[in-house]
N, C-alpha and C positions, 0 to 999 in steps of 0.2 A: 514510381514516384517521380513527380515532375521536377524540373530544374527550379521552377518558381518556389515549390515547397522547400527544396533544399536551401535555396537562398534565404527563405524565411527563417529556417532553423539556424542557419549560420548567423543571421542577424540577432536572433534570440540568444544564441550562445555568447555573443559579444557583450550582452547585457547581464550575464550571470555574474555572481559574486564567487570568486574562487576560494579555495580553502585558505590560502595565504592571507587574503583580504579579510576573511572571517576571523582568522586568528588575531589579526591586528585590531579587530573591533571589540574583542573581549576586554572588559574593564573600562571601556571608553564611555564618556558621558553620552546620555541619550541624544542630545542635540547634535553631537558630532556624528553619531551613527546615522541619523536622518540625513545629514549633509552628505556623508560619504556614499549613501545609497541612492542619491538622486538620479544617477544614470542607470540604475538597475530596473528590472521589470516591476519592482515593488514601490517605485517612487510615488505613484499616485496613492497607494494604500497607506503610505507612511504618514499622511496628513492626520489620520485619526488613530495611529498605531498605539498610542499610550492609553487609550481607553480599553480596547480589547485587541491587543496586538496579535495574538494567535489567530483569532477569527478573521481579522482584516487581511493578514498576510496569506492565510489559507485560501480565502476567497479570491485574492489576486492571483494566486497560483492556479486555481481552477479556471479562472477566466483566461489566463495566458495559454494554457494547454488546449482550451476549447477552440482557439483560433486555428489549430492544426487540423481539426476534424473536417472542416468544410473544404479543405484543399486536397483531401484524399480521394482516391478512387473507391468505388463501392466496397470491394472485397477488403481493401486496406482499412476502410472506415469500420467495417464489422469487426476486424481484428482489434483495432484500437479501442473500440467501445467495450469489448470483452475484457481488455486489460483495465480500463477505467471503471469497470463494474465494481471494483473494490470500494469505491466511494458510495455507490448505490447500496452495497451491503452494509457499510458503516451506518448510513442514514436509516436503513430499515431496522438495524439492530437497536438504534436509539428509539425509534417509534415503537418497536415491539416491547422493549423494556418499560417504556412509559405506559403503554396500554396494560401490560401485565400487572404493574405495581401502582397503576392509577395515579401517576404523577401528573399534575396539572400541565396542560399544554404550554402555558406561558413560561413555565420553569424550564421547559425542554427546548423550545424553539431556538434559543440562542446557540444551541449546540448543533443545529442543522445548517447545512450549507446549500446554496443554490447550485445545482449542477447544470451549467449552461447548455450541455448537449442532451439533456433529458427534459421532456415536457411532463414532469411529475411534481405535484405540489405536496411535498413532504409535511409541510405545516398542516395542510388539510387532513392528511392521514392521521396526524396526532389527535384530531378532533372527532374522528369517526367513533361511532358508538360500539366499541369493542373490537377485539383482534380479528374476529371472524369477518367483520365488515371491512377491515383494513385489507385482509387477504383477498376478498372479492374485488376490491378496487384496484389491485395491482395490474398494470398494463402488460405484464409479461406472463405468458401462459405457463411456462415451466415453473416460475416462482409461485404462481397461484396453485398449481396442482400439487407441488411438493410441500409447500407450507400448509396447505389444506389437509394433506395426509398427516403431517405432524400434529396439526391442531386436533384432528379426530383421535389420534392416538393419545395425546397428552390430556385432552379433556379440559377440566377446570383447574388443573394444577398450574400454579403461577410460577413456572420455571422457564427461564429464557434459554437455557442451554440447548435443548433439542432444536429450537428454531434457529439459533445462531449457528449451530453445527451444520444444519441443512443449508443455510445461506452460504457458509464457507465452502461447503461441498459443491454447491452449484457453481460458485465462482471458480474454484480450482478445476472442476470438470471442463468448464469453458476454456480455460487456459491450456489444459492438456489437449483438448481438441484442436486448438489453434497451433499448439506445438507439433501435433501430428500432421496437420494439413497446410500450415502457413508457409510462407517463403523462408528460405534458409537464413536470410539475414535476421529474421525475427525469431526463428526457432532456437537459435543458439542462445539468445537472451532469455526467451521464455523458459527454456529448460532449467536454467539456474534460478529464476524467480520461483518456478513451481517447486523445485527441490527445496529451496530455502523455506518456503511456506509449509510444505509437507512436513519437514523435520521439526520446524518450530511447533507446529500443531501436535505432531506425534509425541514429542518429548514433554509437552505440557500435559497432554492426556495421560501419559505414563506417570507423571508426577502426581496426578490425581488418583492413581491406583488402577488405571485401566490396563488390562492385559493386551497382548498383541492381537489376539483374535477380535477383541472388542474394538481395537483401533481400526482393523480392517473393515469392520462393519460401519464405522463412523466416517472414515476418510473416503474420498472418491477413489475410483480405480486408478491407482498410481502406476500400474505395471507398464504402460507405454513409456514411462520416464525412468523407472528403476525396478529391477526384478524384485518380486516379493521376498525371496530368500535373502537377498542382500538387505532389504529394508528391515526384515526381521532381525538379522544379525546386528545391524547398527543400533536399532532401537531397544531390542530385548536384552542383549548381553551387556553386562556392566561396563565392559571396556570396548564394546562394539563401536562406539562413536568414533574411535580412531579410524575406522574404515571409511569415513567421509573424506579422508585425505585423497583417495582416488578421484573423488568428484571435484575436489578443489583445484587439482592440478599441481604440478611440481613446484610452482612459485609459492604456494601457500600451504602445501601439505606439511612441510617442515615445521611451520608455526603451529599447526595443529598437534603434531607429535610432541612439541615442547610444552603443551598445556599439561599441567600436573593433574588436573581434575576437570570433569565436565563442566562447562560454563556456556549456557545457551546464548546469553547475550554476546559473548566473545565469538561464538560460532556464527551467529547471525552477521556479525561484522566481517568475518572472514568471507562469508558468502557474498556480502555486499561488495567487497573488494574484488572477488572473482567476477561478479557481474560487471563491475567497472572495467576490468581487463577485457572482457568479451565485447563491451560497448566500444572501447577504443579500437579493437580489432575490426569491428563492424564499420566504423567510420572510415577505415582504410580499405577494407575488402569489399564493402557494399555501400559506396557513398550515395547511391540512389535507392537504397533499400529501406524497408520498414524498420530495420534495426536502428537506423539513425533517429527515427521518430521515437521509438521506445527508449533509446538511449538518452535522448534529450529529456523525456519525462522522468526517467529514473534519476538523472542528475539534478533535475529541478526539485524532486522530492527530497533528496539529500540536502540540497541547498536550503530549502524551506525549513527542514528540521533543525539545522544548525543555526539558521538566522533567528528562528523563534527562541532557541536556547540563549543566544547572545542578547537579544532584546529583553527577554524576561529577566535575565541576570542584571542588566542595566536598570531595569525598573525596580528590582529589589534593592539595589544599591542606592538608587535615588530616594527610596522610602526609608533608608537607614537600616535595611536588613543586613544581617551578617552574611557576606558572600565574598570570600577571599579567593582570588584567582592565583593559582600557583603556576 
């Protein structure tokens, strides 16, 4: 990674809104929020934020991280695009649901975002004459082949789950490949991102009544990241989730042990904190590595999530809604 790119990221980091600043924005008047965020990367988007705040801020985030792609070497760019494919998957899920349930395109377009690093018109996919036509139009061979196989198996059933599961599996398989083959600075972060997504998916499937053998058939091959026997014990046994303490490290394992009962949302937050720890280490150990790029994107995603929450709360208060901050 070039010194120019590192300087770019350092500049972007200086415009981020830290947790302490976000805490101070909770309960503040909307105009004050806009004023205090004028030096952030969301300053331009804030001009129209009160009409559709989540949409404008999300698009600003996507545009911001797109600037990084053009400054990367080819192999680095391929890695980053695999990480950013989660936004492609989100968009395709929206298109698939709309096609299956015959939702008018105009009602769905507002939920789709322009991905600046992809030359794909998701709005046009919404208007295709059926899901089969959508699949044929996709520019990625692996997506076409695997979604076409799902479509042949599902037939005329209007169920989105098989398609969405296949999309999630493609995405995680790509990240697992990058974890196996990518540079060390990226692998340490990718490992925890993959593990978090795997367990979130597995526990949700379990809550739907899926057995472990069924999970194995739905999930991608996770063995490069975690042994199958360990995965089985953690997911299948009622108290097995305590075994994730080994994956979280000593700093967070104690917090997991103090949890009285399984809480997926709390577990995901613990993994987010573990990822943040690894990112801080990467900034020190690999200052010119891909971990710096991935770390910046992860931090921006967290910032975006919290910022949207703060602004939506301010909007509700402005409209007179009951929203008491403690």
